N, C-alpha and C positions, 0 to 999 in steps of 0.2 A: 563437321557432324556434331562436335561437342558444343560449339557455340549455338547451333540451331536448336539442339535439344535443350540447351541451358535457357535460352530466351523463351522457347515455348513452355518448358516446365516452370520457369519463373512467372511468366504471365498467368498461367493456370494456378500456380501456387497463390500469388497475390489476390487473385479473385476469390479462390476458394477460402483463404485465410479470412478475408473480410466477410464472406458470406457465413462462415463458421461462427464468427464472433457475434453476429447480429442475429443468429438463430440459436435455439437450444441444443445445438449439436456438440459443442465443446464439453469435455469432462470437467469435473469441478477443478482439478488441478490446473488445467490448461487456461481457465479463466483468469489465473493469477498473472498471466503475462499478456497483456492486451496489446493490440496493434491499432494503428489508425490508417488513413489512406496513403501514407508513406509506403506501406507494404506492396502497393501496386507497382512501384518502380524499384524498390530495394530487392524484392524477390528476384526479378530477372537478373539484376547485377550480381547478386550473391550466387545464383544458380549457374550463371555463365562461368563464374570463377571456379566453382566447385567441379563442374564438368570438364573444364579444361584440365584441371588437376587430375581428374579421373582419366582423361585421355592420355596424359603424360605417363600415368601408371600402366595404361593398357598397351602403349606403343611397343615397349620391350617385350611384352608377353605375346603380342601379335607377331613381332619379329621372330621370336623363338618358335612359335607354332607355324610360322609360314603361311597364315591364312590370309585370304584376300576377298571373302565373301561378305564381310561386314556384319555377319549374324552376332557375333559376340559383342561388338560394340553397341549394336542395337538393343540386345538384351540388357546390358549393363545401364545404358542411358535411359531406356524406357522404364526399367525397374526402379531406378532412382526417382523418376518422376512419380510413379505410382506409390512407391514407399512413402514419399513425402505426403501425398494427399491422403494416404490411409492412416498414417500415425499422427497426422496433424490435429485430429479430433481428440487425441488422448484416450480413446476408447478401445483401441486395439493394442495388444502387446507388440513389441518390436519384432520378436521372432515370428510370430504368425503373420504380421504385416509383410515382413521381408519375404517370407516364402510365397505369399499370395502375389506380391509385387514381381518376383522373379517368374512365376507362372504367367503373369499378365505380359511381362516383357518377352517371354519365349513365344507366346501366342502372337504379339505384335511383330517380332522379328521374322516369324514365318510368313505372316501376311505381307510384310515389306519385301521379303526375299523373292516373292513371285515375280516382281518386276523391279529389281534393284536399280536398274538404269533409270527409270521413271521416278523412283523415289529420290535418288541422288539429285536429279535434274530439278525436281520440285524444291528440294532443300536449297540448292544454290540460288534458284530464282527468288525464293521467299524470304531469304535470310536478311536481306537488306530492308525489305518492308517491315519485317518483324522487329528488327532493331529500331527502325524509326517510331514504331508504336510504343516501344519501351521508352525511348527518348521523349517522345511527345507526352507519355504518361507522367514522366518526371516533371516536365515543365508545367503541365496542367495542375498537378498536385501542389508543387511549390509556389507557383504564381497564383493559383486559385486560393491557397491558404492565406497569402499576403493580401489579396484583394478582398477577401472575406473579413480579415482583421480590420482593415481600413474602413470597410463599409460599417462594421459594428461600431467602430470609434466614431465615425461621422454621425451615426444615428443616436448616439448618447444624448440625453437631455443635459441642460445646463445644471451645474452643481452650485450650491450656496458659495458665496465668496470666501467665507471663513471655514469651509469644510476642511477637516483635517485629513491628512494622509494617514492610512491605516496599514500597519505592517503585522501580519499574523505569521509567527514562526512556531513551527512544530519541530521539536527535537525528538524524532522518532525513537521509541524504545527506551526513553530515559526515565528511570525510576527516581523518585524524589530523594530517597535517603542515601543516594550516592553523590549528592551535591553538598558541598561544604556550606552553601547558604542554608541548607536544611539540617545541619548539624553533623554531617559526616566528618570524621576526624581528619581525612586526607584533604589537602587544599586542591581538590579536583577542578573547581570552577571559580577561580579568582576573579575572572571578568564578571560572571553572573552575580557573584557576591556583591561586587561593586555596583553593577547596574541595578540590582534589586533595591539599593539604597535610594534610587531616584524616584521610586514609585511604591507600589503595593505588592507584597509578596503574600501569597495564600499558602499557610503552613499545612492545611489539611485539604488538598484538592484531589479529586478522584476522577478517573476516566470512566466512561459508561460501558466499556468493554475492554477486554485484554488483547485486542488486535486491531489492525489498521482500519479496515473497511467500516465496521459499525461505529467505532469511535470517532473517525473523521466525519462520518454522516451526521452523528449527534453533534459534533463541533460545528458543522456547516448548517444544520437545520434547527437546532435548539430543541431536539426531540429525542426521546429514549429509543433504543433499538426496537423495542416491540411496537412502537409507533411508526417509526420510519421504515421498518421492514427489512433492514439490512443486517444480516449476520452470516449467512452462507452465500447469498447472491448479490447481484448488482443492485444499485439504487434505481428505483423505477421513476423517480421524479414526482412523486405524489405531493411533495411540499417544495416551496421555493428554497433555494440555498442562499447562503450569505453572499456569494459572488453575484447571483442574480439580483438581489435586493440592492447590493451596492452599485451594480451597474445601472439599475433603474433610477438611481439618485444621482447619476452623472459621473460616476467613478470609472476610471480606466482600471480594468481588472486584469491581474497577471498572477499566474501560478507557476512556480519553479520548483520541482520536487525531485528529490533523489529517490523517493519511493515511487515506483511506476504506476501506482493505482490511484491515489486520491484525486487527481484533477484531470483524468482522461475522460474522453467521451464514452469509452467502453464501460467504465465504472459507473457512469451516470452522474458523477460529481464534477465533471467538467463543464456543466452548463453554467453559463454566466461569466466564464472566463473569456476575456478578449484574446488573451494569449496564454497558451499552457505549454510548458516544456517539462516533459517527465519521461518520454520514451523517444527513441531514435535520437539520442543525445551524442552519440559517437559511433565509430566503426564497430567496436566490440558489441555494444548494446544493439546495434542494428543487426548484426550477424545473428546474435542469440535470439532475435525475434522471428527468425526463419524457421521453417520445419526442422531443417538439418541442425541448425545452430541449437535449437532447443533440445534435440535428441543428445547432442554432445554435452550440453550442460547437465542433463539429467544422468547420463552415463557417468560423467565425471564425478558428480556428487554422490552417486551410488557407491563409488569406489574410494573417493576421497571426502569423507563426510563433512569436513568443515571448509571446503574450498568454495569461494564465492566466485561464480563465473558470470554474474548477471550485469557487470559493467555499470554499476551505479555511479552517477556523478558524485564527485568527492565535495566536501564542504567548500574547498577553494573554487571548484567549478560552479557551484551554486552561487557563491558570492560574485564570481566574474560575470555570469550570465545576468544576475539581477542588476548589478551595477551597469552593465552594458545597456540593459533595457531602460534604466533611469536616464541614461545619457541621451537617448532618443525618444523618451516618452512624450505623449501628447500634453498639451497644456491644460491639464485637468488634474483634480486630485486623484490619488491612486489608492487602490486596495491591492496589496500584494500578499500572496500566501507562498511561504518558503518552507520546504521540508528537508530536514537533514537526517542522513541515515548513519552517521558514525557510530552511534550506540548500538545499532542493530548488529547481530552476528552476521557472519562468523568472525571469531576473535583470533583464531590461529589456524594454520593448515594442517591440523592434526585430528586424528580420531580421538573420541573421548575414551582413552584407555586409563586403567588404574594408574593413579599418580600424576595424571595430567589435568584432571578436572579443576584442581585448584588454580590452574593458569587462567581460567575464564574470568573470574572477578578481576584478577590483576590487569588482564588485557582490556576488560570492560572500562576500568578506571582510566587507563591510558588513553583509550579512544574518546572518553568523555573529556579529558583534559585537552586533547588536540582540538576537539570541536569547540571548546570554550575559547581557545586561542583564535580560532577562525572567526568566531563571533565578535570578538575584540576587533579584529581587522575590519570586519564589516561595518561596525558602528563607528570606527574611526573614520572610514570613508564617508559614511552618512553625515558625520559632523563636519567634515571638510567641505562638504557640498551644502552646508546650511540647512539640511532637511530635518534635523532633530527638533527644531523649534516648534513646529506644528505637526508632530508625528506621534500617533497613538500606536504604542507598541504592545503587543500581547505575546508572551513566550510561554509555551506549554509543551507537553508531551502527549502522544496519543494513547500510550500505555507504557507499562513498566517492563521488567525482565526478571525471571527467576534466575538466580545464580547459585543454585544448590538447595534452596529452601524447599522443604517438603519433597526432597529428592528430585526436583524439576530443574531443568535448564531451559531457558527460552520463554516464550509466552504463548498465549492462546491455549493453554492447558489447564488453567484454573482461573478463579477470581480472587485468589488470596492477595493480601495487600501489596506484596512485592511486584505483582503484575498490574495493579490498577491505581496505585498512589502515584501521582505525578506532580512535577513542579508546575506552577502557574504564577506568572507575575505580569503586572500591567504598569506601564509608564507613559505619561503624557505631561510634559513639563508645564506647570502652571494650572493643570486642570486635575491631575491626581496627586494627592499629598505625598511627599517623598518619606521614605523611611518607615512605612507603616507595614506591620505584619499582622495578618488576620488569622485567627485561630478557628474560625467557624468552618464546619464541614461544607464544601462546595463541590459542584460537579461541572464538568466541561460543557454540558448542555446549556449553561447559562452564559457561555462566552459570546455567542452571536447576539443575544439580547442586550448584553452589556455594550458591545460595539454599536449596536443600533441606537442605544440611548445616548451614549457618549458623542456620537457623530450627529446627533439631533436629526435622525432620519424622520420623515413625515410619518411613516407607518412602522410598527414593530410586528413583524411576521413571525417572531420566534416566542413560543410559549415557555421556553426553558427558564424564564426569569432573567433578572439583571443583578449584577453584583455591585452596582454604584452605591447602593445603600451601605455597603461595607465601610465606606469612608464618609458618607453623608449623614449617617445617623438613621438610615432607613433599615429596611429588611436586608438581611445578609445571608442569602442561601435559604434553603428549605428545612435544614436541620438533618437532612439525610440525602443520600446519593444512591441511585439505583444503577447497578451494572449487570450486563447480561452476556452470555456466551453460549453459542450452539455449536455442535460438532458435526462434521460430515460423516458420510460412511467411510469406513476403513477401506484400504485398498483391496481387501478381499471381497468387498461388496456388502459386508455385514454391518448393520447399524450398531452404533455404540450404545453403551449403557453407562452413564446417562447420556441423553442426546442434547441436553441443555443444562445450564446452571444459571441461577439468578442470585443476586446479592443485594442486601440493603446495608449500608454502613451509616452509623449514627456517630455523634461525637464520643460515645463510649463503648459501643458494640458493633460487631460485624456479623450479620446473620447470613448464612449461605444455604440456599435450597436447591437440591438436584431434582431432575425429572423423576427419579425412581423413588423420591420421598425422603432420602437422606438429608439431614440437616447438620449444620455446624454453626457454633456461636463462640465468638472470641471477644475478650475484653482487650481490643487491639491497642489502646494506649499503654496498658500495663504489660501486655504480651505482644509486642510489635512483630515478632516472628511467627505469630499465630500457631503456636505448638500445643496449646492446651484447649481442647474443645470442651466447652461448658454446657453443651446442649443437653446432656443427660444428667446434669446436676439438678437435684430437686429445687434448689433455691433460684434456679434460672428458668424454671418452667414458665412462669408468667411472662418472661422476656421473649422466650421462643414462641409462645402463643400469640403474643401481641405483634411481634415482627412477621411472623408467618401469615397471620391474618391480613396484616396491612399489605403484605407482598401479594397475596392471593387476590386481594380486592383491587389492587392497582394494575396487575399484569394478568390478562386473561389466561395466558398459558401456564402461569404459576399455580393457578387454582388446581390443576390436576395433580401437580407435584405435592401440594399442601394436603390434598385429599389422600394421596398415597401415603404421606407421613402419618396423617391421623389414623389411617386404617392399618398401617404396617410400619412400626418404628424400628424393624430390624435394619442395621446399616448394611448397605449393598457395596461391595468392592467396585470401584469405578476405574475404567480406562486402563485395566491390566493388560489388555491385548494390544494396546497401541503405544508405540514408542514416542518419545518427545519430538523426534525428527518428523514423524508423520503429522503431529499436532500442529507444529509450527510452520508458518508461511516464511 
């Protein structure tokens, strides 16, 4: 009975999970844990295991009760199925969904009890065909994926004979000022310090947002968040991505990411990748993508605030998967995107209690040092394979991380410098001059245009500019960088104030505008921790006026905030009702 209910519930869950994702049914939080077609076969496998465990728990209970009418088992198994389907959208609370599921299970058990012999006969006769359906689904998904990849590779056009291989590495959540290459006192990144000497290091590079999705979308499309439309929801494909453009020029494209979001089909950023590995990377990750696995992770994180249960691939695993792909790659130039999550929290399995917060910066540095060591191993392997000779490498971060500044821990809670200033370096032996440090202010939106120009692609689909002028004597950045951040509703369903923040950073100033009209202005080179707000100083009024007007003219949404500031200059307390945990993905 447990196996039968497990395979039926799993098949229903897999189909429901896929439908939920491609329709606007999922809650905002649930969209952060995408699935792909693998859910159609992993869900039955997981549910069979869970239901058999439940049966083992029920057996002694039934023996003690001396019951033989199957009603309790049917209530439990049916309730488990309904509970998963109900809470899977993230829009019903666990308690209410559980009560409703138990009610539905009770109704189902009464219906089945009317002719229990017929029900049991049907289960026995249908269990083998149902298991066959699950196995065939597994084969279809796995084989279909391989056939689709081969078809995409066969359909690629020919690439120029001298086309470089391109490796884009994103060190997720790595703030620039914790790298020794950027002046940090600790030798956290000895390899990156050495590697930066082989090419150009941008000393003042900034992300276009302080969290994963909008920043990666800018990195892939060469556009700002207000243009590509990603801040709270998925990318809708309105512009071509870097992977799509590289594929159109004959490149084999691969994405291997420890962050589950940047190159999946669910996010919209998986388009153009011949192969993408970021989810279903192992047993733990697979289990946690099921409805029951997600509930376990949510429950655990509610009680153990800093425990990470999402089963992300380690830096060692990312290296292994990429090197494995290289060994069997097609005879074409490649564009590879790698995302490493070592610098992302959590940093220790403890709640943030008094006296423990100081451990986070220490743990952050330790994880950065570990990541640096793994990057050294990766590039040693690339060198042994002779791939570095014609390899264009871009190493960046998608955003930074607050480590106590402004009373914040994490990211996606502000646009202060600690959350948006990121490392950026580029290396290509013989084509990019070694040992160059660029002090101009530049943004990540210029990365795809730079790759397009360096790889001599026939078309440049990226309006974010190019940074090649920084070493050829041409234009080097725009002299400013735009960053944007929007907030979802709180868990109580109330909208936050402000609902968005925009910022402009120039070589000497950082201007921040909130939706409610509040403004901040910092002399960030002289005040790197941004603790002295100059917005209300009379001598800075012209700067506030100039930067506010520029921001309002550039970003349509910012015009309302700037108008609010002009009409009401009283500061508004922001985000007081929301904890850092709720703000950070």
